[in-house]
C-alpha positions in Angstrom: 1.7 69.2 45.4 0.9 72.4 47.2 3.2 75.4 47.1 4.2 74.4 50.6 5.4 71.0 49.4 2.5 69.0 50.9 0.4 66.4 49.2 -3.1 67.6 48.2 -6.3 65.6 48.8 -9.5 66.8 47.1 -11.8 65.7 50.0 -11.4 65.4 53.8 -12.4 61.7 53.6 -9.6 60.9 51.1 -7.1 62.6 53.3 -8.2 60.6 56.4 -8.0 57.3 54.3 -4.5 58.2 53.2 -3.4 59.0 56.7 -4.8 55.6 58.0 -3.1 53.8 55.1 0.2 55.4 56.0 -0.2 54.2 59.6 -0.7 57.6 61.2 -2.7 57.5 64.4 -2.7 61.1 65.7 -3.2 62.8 62.3 -5.1 65.9 61.7 -6.6 66.9 58.4 -7.0 70.6 57.6 -8.1 72.7 54.6 -5.5 74.8 52.9 -6.7 78.2 51.7 -3.8 78.5 49.2 -4.4 75.5 47.1 -8.1 74.8 48.1 -7.3 71.2 49.1 -6.9 69.2 52.3 -3.5 68.3 53.9 -2.4 65.9 56.7 -0.3 67.2 59.6 0.9 66.0 63.0 1.2 69.6 64.3 -1.1 70.8 67.0 -4.3 72.4 66.2 -4.0 76.0 65.1 -6.6 78.5 64.0 -6.1 79.2 60.4 -7.6 82.2 58.7 -10.1 81.4 56.1 -9.8 77.7 56.8 -13.3 76.8 55.6 -13.7 74.9 52.4 -15.5 76.6 49.6 -19.2 76.2 49.8 -19.8 76.3 46.0 -18.1 76.0 42.7 -18.5 79.6 41.8 -21.3 82.1 41.4 -24.6 80.9 40.3 -26.1 82.2 37.0 -28.4 85.2 37.5 -32.1 84.3 37.1 -34.4 87.2 37.4 -37.7 86.7 39.2 -41.0 86.3 37.4 -42.4 89.4 39.0 -39.4 91.5 37.9 -39.8 90.2 34.3 -43.5 90.9 34.4 -42.9 94.5 35.5 -40.4 95.0 32.8 -42.8 93.6 30.2 -45.6 95.9 31.4 -43.2 98.9 31.3 -42.1 97.9 27.8 -45.7 97.7 26.7 -46.4 101.2 28.1 -43.4 102.6 26.3 -44.6 101.0 23.0 -48.1 102.4 23.4 -46.6 105.9 24.2 -44.4 105.7 21.1 -47.4 104.6 19.0 -49.5 107.5 20.4 -46.7 110.0 19.7 -46.3 108.6 16.1 -50.0 108.9 15.5 -49.9 112.6 16.6 -46.9 113.3 14.4 -48.6 111.6 11.4 -51.9 113.5 12.0 -49.9 116.8 12.2 -48.0 115.9 9.0 -51.3 115.0 7.2 -52.8 118.3 8.3 -49.7 120.3 7.2 -49.8 118.5 3.8 -53.6 119.3 3.4 -52.9 123.0 4.2 -50.0 123.1 1.8 -52.2 121.5 -0.9 -54.9 124.1 -0.2 -52.4 127.0 -0.4 -51.0 125.6 -3.6 -54.5 125.4 -5.1 -55.3 128.9 -3.9 -52.0 130.2 -5.4 -52.9 128.5 -8.8 -56.4 130.1 -8.8 -54.9 133.5 -8.0 -52.3 133.0 -10.8 -55.0 132.1 -13.3 -57.1 135.1 -12.3 -54.1 137.4 -12.7 -53.3 135.9 -16.1 -56.9 136.4 -17.2 -56.8 140.0 -15.9 -53.5 140.6 -17.7 -54.9 139.2 -21.0 -58.0 141.4 -20.7 -55.8 144.5 -20.2 -53.7 143.6 -23.2 -56.9 143.2 -25.2 -58.1 146.7 -24.2 -54.7 148.1 -25.1 -54.9 146.6 -28.6 -58.4 148.0 -29.1 -57.2 151.5 -28.5 
């Protein structure tokens, strides 16, 4: 039953059959926007707002187009290549920095050894005197 107290029919055909079975001759079937069903009435034809039955059973699931997916895939590939290129640059910069640090460390060790040798020579001269 509808909120208005009328019997609901799911389709227009079922409403017509029910009207004929009840013996109505001048029946009119209309779509009710409140309960989304059909009703029978003997009233004169009126223009109801939004009196069209629903055309579907809800929104269709979203399916993106193949071209859109292809563009997204191409863009993702570009971003991956750009990230790999940036990573390669950072790794090369890090390797160069490590090489320079190792060279500085080796130079510092050589300087330290030469200073130790110079100090030991000075101590040797002082002991001779």
